[in-house]
Structures are given as structure tokens and as C-alpha cells.
LOZA-298118 format. One record per residue: residue in three letters; residue number from 1; y negated, z negated, x negated of N, C-alpha, C in turn. Coordinates in nm, 2 decimals. Layout:
# LOZA-298118
R type seq    n.Y    n.Z    n.X   ca.Y   ca.Z   ca.X    c.Y    c.Z    c.X
R  ALA NUM      Y      Z      X      Y      Z      X      Y      Z      X
...
***
This chain:
# LOZA-298118
R type seq    n.Y    n.Z    n.X   ca.Y   ca.Z   ca.X    c.Y    c.Z    c.X
R  MET   1  -2.35   1.62  -0.64  -2.33   1.55  -0.77  -2.19   1.50  -0.79
R  LEU   2  -2.13   1.45  -0.69  -1.99   1.40  -0.70  -1.89   1.51  -0.73
R  ARG   3  -1.90   1.62  -0.66  -1.82   1.73  -0.69  -1.83   1.78  -0.83
R  ASN   4  -1.96   1.79  -0.88  -1.99   1.83  -1.01  -1.92   1.73  -1.11
R  LEU   5  -1.93   1.60  -1.09  -1.87   1.51  -1.18  -1.72   1.52  -1.19
R  LEU   6  -1.66   1.54  -1.07  -1.51   1.56  -1.06  -1.47   1.68  -1.15
R  ALA   7  -1.55   1.79  -1.13  -1.51   1.91  -1.21  -1.53   1.89  -1.36
R  THR   8  -1.64   1.82  -1.39  -1.66   1.79  -1.53  -1.55   1.71  -1.60
R  GLU   9  -1.49   1.62  -1.52  -1.39   1.53  -1.56  -1.25   1.60  -1.55
R  GLY  10  -1.25   1.72  -1.50  -1.12   1.79  -1.48  -1.04   1.74  -1.37
R  ILE  11  -1.10   1.69  -1.27  -1.03   1.63  -1.15  -1.04   1.72  -1.04
R  ASP  12  -0.93   1.76  -0.98  -0.92   1.85  -0.87  -0.87   1.78  -0.75
R  GLU  13  -0.95   1.69  -0.70  -0.91   1.61  -0.58  -1.01   1.63  -0.47
R  GLU  14  -0.97   1.61  -0.35  -1.06   1.62  -0.23  -1.15   1.50  -0.23
R  ILE  15  -1.27   1.52  -0.18  -1.36   1.40  -0.15  -1.34   1.37   0.00
R  GLU  16  -1.31   1.25   0.03  -1.29   1.20   0.17  -1.42   1.14   0.21
R  LEU  17  -1.48   1.20   0.32  -1.60   1.14   0.38  -1.55   1.06   0.50
R  ARG  18  -1.61   0.94   0.51  -1.58   0.85   0.62  -1.71   0.82   0.69
R  ARG  19  -1.70   0.82   0.82  -1.81   0.79   0.91  -1.80   0.64   0.95
R  VAL  20  -1.91   0.57   0.92  -1.93   0.43   0.96  -2.05   0.42   1.05
R  GLU  21  -2.02   0.39   1.18  -2.13   0.39   1.28  -2.16   0.26   1.34
R  THR  22  -2.07   0.16   1.33  -2.10   0.03   1.39  -2.08  -0.08   1.29
R  ILE  23  -2.14  -0.19   1.32  -2.12  -0.31   1.24  -1.97  -0.35   1.22
R  GLU  24  -1.90  -0.33   1.33  -1.75  -0.35   1.33  -1.68  -0.26   1.23
R  ASP  25  -1.72  -0.13   1.23  -1.67  -0.04   1.13  -1.71  -0.08   0.99
R  ALA  26  -1.83  -0.12   0.97  -1.88  -0.17   0.84  -1.80  -0.29   0.79
R  GLU  27  -1.78  -0.38   0.87  -1.70  -0.50   0.83  -1.56  -0.47   0.80
R  ARG  28  -1.50  -0.39   0.89  -1.36  -0.35   0.86  -1.34  -0.27   0.73
R  GLU  29  -1.43  -0.18   0.71  -1.43  -0.10   0.59  -1.49  -0.16   0.46
R  ARG  30  -1.55  -0.28   0.48  -1.62  -0.35   0.38  -1.73  -0.26   0.32
R  PHE  31  -1.81  -0.21   0.41  -1.91  -0.10   0.38  -2.04  -0.17   0.35
R  LEU  32  -2.09  -0.15   0.23  -2.22  -0.21   0.18  -2.34  -0.12   0.21
R  GLY  33  -2.32  -0.01   0.26  -2.43   0.08   0.30  -2.41   0.22   0.25
R  SER  34  -2.50   0.31   0.29  -2.48   0.45   0.25  -2.59   0.49   0.15
R  PRO  35  -2.54   0.56   0.05  -2.40   0.61   0.02  -2.32   0.50  -0.05
R  THR  36  -2.19   0.50  -0.02  -2.10   0.42  -0.09  -2.00   0.52  -0.15
R  VAL  37  -1.97   0.50  -0.28  -1.87   0.58  -0.35  -1.76   0.49  -0.40
R  ARG  38  -1.64   0.53  -0.36  -1.52   0.46  -0.40  -1.42   0.55  -0.47
R  VAL  39  -1.35   0.49  -0.57  -1.25   0.56  -0.64  -1.12   0.48  -0.62
R  GLU  40  -1.02   0.54  -0.55  -0.90   0.47  -0.52  -0.93   0.34  -0.44
R  GLY  41  -1.03   0.34  -0.35  -1.06   0.23  -0.27  -1.15   0.13  -0.33
R  LYS  42  -1.19   0.14  -0.46  -1.27   0.04  -0.52  -1.41   0.10  -0.54
R  ASP  43  -1.51   0.02  -0.50  -1.65   0.06  -0.52  -1.68   0.09  -0.66
R  VAL  44  -1.76   0.19  -0.69  -1.79   0.22  -0.83  -1.90   0.13  -0.89
R  ASP  45  -1.96   0.05  -0.80  -2.07  -0.04  -0.85  -2.00  -0.17  -0.90
R  PRO  46  -2.01  -0.20  -1.03  -1.94  -0.32  -1.08  -2.00  -0.45  -1.03
R  GLY  47  -2.11  -0.45  -0.96  -2.17  -0.57  -0.91  -2.13  -0.60  -0.77
R  THR  48  -2.03  -0.54  -0.71  -2.00  -0.56  -0.57  -1.90  -0.68  -0.55
R  VAL  49  -1.84  -0.73  -0.66  -1.74  -0.83  -0.64  -1.80  -0.95  -0.57
R  GLY  50  -1.73  -0.99  -0.46  -1.78  -1.11  -0.39  -1.89  -1.08  -0.28
R  ARG  51  -1.94  -0.96  -0.28  -2.04  -0.93  -0.18  -1.98  -0.92  -0.04
R  GLU  52  -2.05  -0.97   0.06  -2.01  -0.96   0.20  -2.12  -0.92   0.29
R  ASP  53  -2.22  -0.86   0.24  -2.34  -0.82   0.32  -2.31  -0.67   0.38
R  PHE  54  -2.20  -0.66   0.45  -2.16  -0.53   0.51  -2.25  -0.50   0.62
R  GLY  55  -2.27  -0.37   0.64  -2.36  -0.32   0.75  -2.38  -0.17   0.75
R  VAL  56  -2.44  -0.13   0.85  -2.48   0.01   0.87  -2.63   0.02   0.82
R  LYS  57  -2.64   0.06   0.70  -2.78   0.05   0.63  -2.78   0.15   0.51
R  CYS  58  -2.90   0.17   0.46  -2.92   0.25   0.34  -2.89   0.15   0.22
R  ARG  59  -2.84   0.21   0.12  -2.80   0.13   0.00  -2.88   0.17  -0.12
R  LEU  60  -2.93   0.08  -0.20  -2.99   0.10  -0.33  -2.90   0.05  -0.44
R  TYR  61  -2.91   0.12  -0.55  -2.83   0.08  -0.66  -2.92   0.03  -0.78
R  ARG  62  -2.90  -0.09  -0.83  -2.97  -0.14  -0.94  -2.89  -0.13  -1.07
R  SER  63  -2.95  -0.06  -1.16  -2.88  -0.04  -1.29  -2.98  -0.05  -1.40
R  ASP  64  -2.94  -0.03  -1.53  -3.03  -0.04  -1.64  -3.14   0.07  -1.63
R  GLY  65  -3.12   0.17  -1.55  -3.22   0.28  -1.53  -3.31   0.25  -1.42
R  GLY  66  -3.30   0.13  -1.35  -3.39   0.09  -1.24  -3.31   0.11  -1.11
R  LEU  67  -3.39   0.12  -1.00  -3.33   0.14  -0.87  -3.31   0.29  -0.84
R  GLY  68  -3.19   0.31  -0.77  -3.16   0.45  -0.73  -3.10   0.46  -0.60
R  HIS  69  -3.10   0.57  -0.54  -3.05   0.60  -0.40  -2.90   0.64  -0.41
R  VAL  70  -2.85   0.66  -0.53  -2.71   0.70  -0.55  -2.66   0.62  -0.67
R  PRO  71  -2.53   0.59  -0.68  -2.48   0.52  -0.80  -2.50   0.61  -0.93
R  PRO  72  -2.53   0.54  -1.04  -2.54   0.62  -1.16  -2.41   0.69  -1.20
R  ARG  73  -2.43   0.81  -1.25  -2.32   0.89  -1.29  -2.22   0.82  -1.38
R  GLU  74  -2.28   0.73  -1.47  -2.19   0.66  -1.56  -2.09   0.57  -1.49
R  TRP  75  -2.14   0.51  -1.38  -2.05   0.42  -1.30  -1.93   0.50  -1.24
R  ILE  76  -1.97   0.62  -1.19  -1.87   0.70  -1.13  -1.77   0.75  -1.23
R  ARG  77  -1.82   0.80  -1.35  -1.73   0.84  -1.46  -1.64   0.73  -1.50
R  ALA  78  -1.69   0.61  -1.52  -1.61   0.49  -1.56  -1.50   0.47  -1.46
R  ALA  79  -1.53   0.47  -1.33  -1.43   0.45  -1.22  -1.33   0.56  -1.22
R  LEU  80  -1.37   0.68  -1.24  -1.27   0.79  -1.25  -1.18   0.78  -1.37
R  ARG  81  -1.23   0.74  -1.48  -1.15   0.73  -1.60  -1.06   0.61  -1.59
R  ALA  82  -1.10   0.50  -1.53  -1.02   0.38  -1.51  -0.90   0.41  -1.42
R  ALA  83  -0.92   0.50  -1.32  -0.82   0.53  -1.23  -0.72   0.64  -1.28
R  ALA  84  -0.76   0.71  -1.39  -0.67   0.81  -1.44  -0.55   0.76  -1.52
***
């Protein structure tokens, strides 16, 4: 999905995958769970400001469309456009 969105937006950038295996990794990376999508280091979820519940865990995304296992495409598009 992410590669498809990048192509749709005309962005030819590599996707960097990062492995977070320990709580120490999660705290250092400020990792809120898997999957986490960041654009230029910023989480695409607008509701993450001030969160500190870092950990090695699955992540759910709450949006107007309900709960999801991946961030909504609109959030990713908005983050990509803001970074452009």
C-alpha cells in the first residue's frame, strides 16, 4: 500500500524498514507499535503528539473510518504532501 501511495503521489523514494525488537529499541526510536509509518521522521498519525506509550506491540489506528491495522491512506498522503 505504501509503495502504491508513493507512486500515486509521484514520489520515487526508498522505503526504510527498521527493526524494533526490544523495549529499549522502542523507547529510543519512540516507537508506538507496528506498523508505524513516518515521513521525514514524523508519525503520520496526527494524534501521536505527547504520547509516550512506546513498546514492542501491535498498533491500531483510530480514525473517522473506525479502527484499522494500518494508518488511513489520507494520513499518509497528508504527511507526504506536507513534506514536499
